[in-house]
N, C-alpha and C positions, 0 to 999 in steps of 0.2 A: 581544540574543544567541540565536538557537534549544537549547533542549536536548538538552542528548547523546543522546535517544531518537533527535531528529532526524535527525542525521547518522549512526547506529547505523542507524534505521532505513533512509536513503537510502544506505547505506554497504554494508550488509544487500540490497538490490534490484538493487543497480545489480556486487555479486557475481554474484548468482544469475541475473540476467539480461544475458548480453554484449549491449556493444552497444544498452546499455537508453537510455533521457528515462525522469528519477525527479526529484517535485516532491512532496515528504511536505508535510502542514503539522500545530501543534500546532493544537489542538481543544479542547486539554483544560479552557481558560477553562468556555467556554459549556455544561460542563456539572460546573461548580463541585456538589457539594455532592452529588455522585451517586454511591450505592451502590458500585458498581461505583467510580469512581477517589481513593473515599477513602480508600484503599493505599495513594493514588502512581500508580500506575498510567492512564496517561494515552488518551485519546482523540484520533488524528490521519484526517490527509486524506492518501490520496495516491492519486498519477496518476501509472502504468507506463504504456509503446510500449515491448513490445518484438517481434522476430518471430517470439518462442517460446509469442506465442501467437493465431499464423499457425493458424488453421480450430478450433482450441477456442471452445467454448460458454463465457458468461461463467461457468459453473459451476468447471468444467475450470479458467478461467486464477485465479478467484479462490484455487480450493485450491493453483495455482502459490503466489501472493503466501503467503498464509499459509502456505504447507510449508519458501517459506524467511525466515518469521520466528516460524518455533512455540516455539524456543530463549522469547523478548523475553519470551510469552503465559505467564499471566497477567502479571508482573511488573510490566514498564514498562511495556502494552500493554495497554491493557483493552478499547478496540473502536478496530475501523476502518471506513472508509470507505474504496471501496475502487473505484477504476477502469479496470480493465486490459486496454488496447488493445496490436493488432498494427498492421503502417505500410499495412495493406492495408484496415485496418478503412473509412480515410475513402476509399477511393478504389471499395471498394463503393459507398459509400454516396453515392457521390456519380453510379456508373451508374445506379442502380434508380427 
């Protein structure tokens, strides 16, 4: 069963980014003993595909994700590995 934080992250991102495809993986076990994780906050991998990211830089996309999850940091989220893509990204890479 997924940790409550996984479901909260997924729900929060789906609410913040309409029609987004979101997957969240808890990688906390891989970071056991890590100083930042000692307080119970987790390490998570997030993959989100949303039209909201179209035309935005990687940095802008990551800032948007961090903003949507701001109140969960650092109490529930210690670290995020973010893959934020636009549906157009795949089309662009095929034409290059």
